[in-house]
N, C-alpha and C positions, 0 to 999 in steps of 0.2 A: 698244254705244252708251255714250258717256262720261257718267258721273254728273254731274248738275247741281250748281252751287254750293250750292243749297239742300239737296240730298240729302247731300252731303259734310258740310256744316255741321251738319245735324241729327244725323248719325251720329257725328261725331268732335270737334266743338268744344264747349267749356264756356265760356260767356261770363261776364265779370265783372259783378257787380251785376245779375244777370239771373235771373228765375225760369224755370228751364229747361223745366218742363212747359208753361208757357204759350208759351215761345219756339218749341218744336218743333211747336206747333199753328198757327203763323203762317208767312207767306211773308216772309223777311227782305229788307231792301234790301241788295243786293250792290254795293258800290262797286268800280268798275274803274279809274277815273282821276280826276284832279283838274286844274282849270284856274283860276288866280286864286282868287277866293273860293268857287268852286263845286266840289262833288263830283259825279261822274257815275257812274250805276249801269250795270249790264250791259245795260239796256234803252235807254240813251241819255238817261235823264231826269236833270235837273240839280237839285241841292239846295244852298242857301246853307250853307256850313260856318260856322255861327254861333259855334261853340266853338273854331274854329281847330284842329280835330282834337285836342281837349283841350289847347290851348295849345302844340302842337308846330309849328304852321305859322302863326305870327302874321303873316308876310309873304305868305301865300298859297301856292297850289300852282303848281309850275312856274315859280317866280321865276327869271329868267335869270341873275342874279348868283349866287344860291345854287346853282343847278344847275351852273353853270360851276365854282364852287369845289369842289363835291362830285366832279365828274368829274376835276378837276385832282388832287385828293387821291387818288382811286382809282387814278389813273395812277402814283402814287408808292408808296403802301402803304395797304391798307384798314384795318389795325389794328395797333397796337403796344402791348404792355402797359406800365403805369407801374411795375410791380414790378421795380425794379433798372434801369430804362431811362427815358429822357425823350425828348422830341421838340420841334421848333421850335414847332409849333402850341400845345402845352400851355404852354410857357414864355411865349410872346408873349401869349397870352390872359390868363394869370395876372398878368403885369405890368400889363396894361391894366385888369384888374379891381381890382387893388390901388390903382391910381392914382385910381379913383373911389370906393373904399371909405372908410368913416369912418377917422379917424386911429387908429393902433394896430393895425390889421389888416394884416398883411404877408404872409400866406401863403394859398394857395388849395388846397382839397381837392375834387377833382371827384367828382360823383355822377351817376348816369344817370337818376334820377327824383326826384320830390318825396318819396315815401315813404322811399327809401333815404337821401336827404339828411337827413331828420329822424332816422332811425336813427343815422346818422353823428354828428349833432349831440349826440344823447343819450349816445352812447358817449364822445365827446370830453369832454363835461361831467363824466360819471361818472369817467373816467380821470384828468381833471385833479385832482379832489378826492382820489381814491385815492392819487395820487402826491405829494401834499403831505406835507412832513415833519411838520407839526403834525397829529397824529391827531385832534384835536378837529374838524377841518374835513373829515372824510371823509363828505361828504353823498351821499345816495343816493335822493332823491325829487325830483319835478318839479312845477312849477306850469304850468297851461295855462288857456285861456279856456273857459268854459262853452259847450257846443254847437260847439266848434271841430272842424274836420276837418283832419288832417295827413297822411292816407294810410290804407292798409289793411293794413300790416304790423303785427306784434305790438307793437313799440315805439310806432309812430305811433298805433295804436288806443288804447294805454294812456294817451297824453297827449292824446287826443281826447275829444270829448264826445258822440259819436253813440251813443245808447242801444241801437240795433239791434246794433251791433258788440259793445258791452259785455255784452249779454244772451247773445249767441251764444258769445263767447270769454272770458267773465269769468275762469274758472280759469287762463287762460294769461297774463293781464295783470298788470302791476305797478302799485303804488299811485301816483296822482298827485293833486294838489290843484287843484280848479277854482275859478276866479275869474270873476265876471261882468264883461264888458267895461265899462270906465268905473267900476269899483269899487275905487279905490286903497286905501280903508280895509281892505277884506278882504285885499288883498295885504300891507298893512303888518302886519296881525294875523298872517298866516301867517309873515312874516319874523321876527316877534318870538317866536312860539311854536314855530317849527320851524327856527331858525337853523342848527342842526347838520345837519338832514336835507335841506334844500332844495339841490338841485344846480344847477338852471337854470330859466329861465322861457321858455315857448314862446308866441309871439304870432303865430298864423297862419303858422307855418313859420319865424319868426325866433326864434333862441335867444339868451338873455342869461344869462351866468354871474352868480352872486351873489357879489360880492367880499366877503371877510371884513370889510373896513372899513365896509361898509354895513349890517351886521347886528350885533345885540347879542351879546356873548359869553355862552355858557351852559356849564355844567359837566356837564349831564346831558341825555339825550335825552328828549323828551316822550313 
């Protein structure tokens, strides 16, 4: 007899953000398909997908235009690396994104999730200041909003404000400065007292570099 979805799940899966002991004591909802705004389980019951499968299906399940585009792409190639290669889809989308981006942003770096996008932004900001010729501007710390959530990787947790993550992984995290939303004076004080240290500001996933022209000059690190 074939093992059930529940049996296989309880034996072999480790779910994110889930207390596993309680999980294996319950019967999970096993999703088998999706249609429009609904998810459908193995018993045929329907559930409204109110979070769009964590924002991955904002246009719904089984959308004919999206499904057609995916089938068309699979008919040509399923995947091609961006390491030393390029392809039409990536270049065309990048050009369209640049067209609607704020002035001064001319390049696109792709990422597969929110957490890794934050990691990439942190590394870009850090590398930018490291490669400046003026050694006084080699900044290495970050500003984020209190209670903000940017993801669950080490870098995104470091610039987040979720106490549960910080208590569990504190020794692995790097220092960040937290500012309450709507508190520009706190941000101004941080810029004045940490002008050498601050590398960038993260606002719910948006990163802003701190240009040297906007911060006072200092000759020593605080």
